[in-house]
C-alpha positions in Angstrom: 0.0 0.0 0.0 1.4 3.4 -0.9 1.7 6.2 1.6 -1.6 8.0 2.1 -3.8 5.2 0.7 -4.7 4.0 4.2 -5.8 7.5 5.1 -7.9 7.8 1.9 -9.6 4.5 2.6 -10.3 5.5 6.2 -11.8 8.8 5.0 -13.9 7.0 2.4 -15.2 4.7 5.1 -16.0 7.6 7.4 -17.9 9.3 4.6 -19.9 6.2 3.8 -20.6 5.5 7.4 -21.9 9.1 7.9 -24.1 8.8 4.8 -25.6 5.5 6.0 -26.3 7.0 9.4 -28.1 10.0 7.7 -30.1 7.5 5.6 -31.0 5.5 8.7 -32.2 8.6 10.5 -34.3 9.7 7.5 -35.8 6.3 7.2 -36.6 6.3 11.0 -38.3 9.7 10.7 -40.5 8.6 7.8 -41.4 5.4 9.7 -39.8 3.0 7.2 -40.4 -0.7 7.4 -38.4 -2.7 10.0 -36.8 -4.6 7.1 -35.4 -1.4 5.6 -34.2 -0.2 9.0 -32.6 -3.6 9.7 -30.8 -3.5 6.3 -29.4 -0.1 7.0 -28.2 -1.2 10.5 -26.5 -4.2 8.9 -24.7 -2.0 6.4 -23.6 0.4 9.2 -22.4 -2.5 11.4 -20.5 -4.0 8.4 -18.7 -0.7 7.7 -17.9 -0.3 11.4 -16.3 -3.8 11.4 -14.4 -3.0 8.2 -13.0 0.1 9.8 -11.9 -1.9 12.8 -10.1 -4.5 10.7 -8.4 -1.7 8.8 -6.9 -0.3 12.1 -4.4 -3.0 12.6 -3.2 -3.2 16.2 -6.0 -1.0 17.5 -8.2 -3.2 19.7 -10.5 -0.4 20.9 -14.0 -0.8 19.3 -15.8 2.4 18.1 -18.2 4.1 20.5 -21.8 3.0 20.0 -23.9 5.8 18.9 -27.7 6.2 18.8 -28.8 6.1 15.2 -31.7 8.4 15.9 
């Protein structure tokens, strides 16, 4: 991996994670189906796990946030 690629990947993950959380909040506010909300939560959790695996040597999990 070239210098800076890790930072770029982390930044992209953060942007995707933020966008998913916004989509979840919007879906919650419009009273979306439980299936749609569950799918969004699954996507959010997968990105959070991916971020953790990218941070080699850092065993501290991310703080759990309310998605509301």
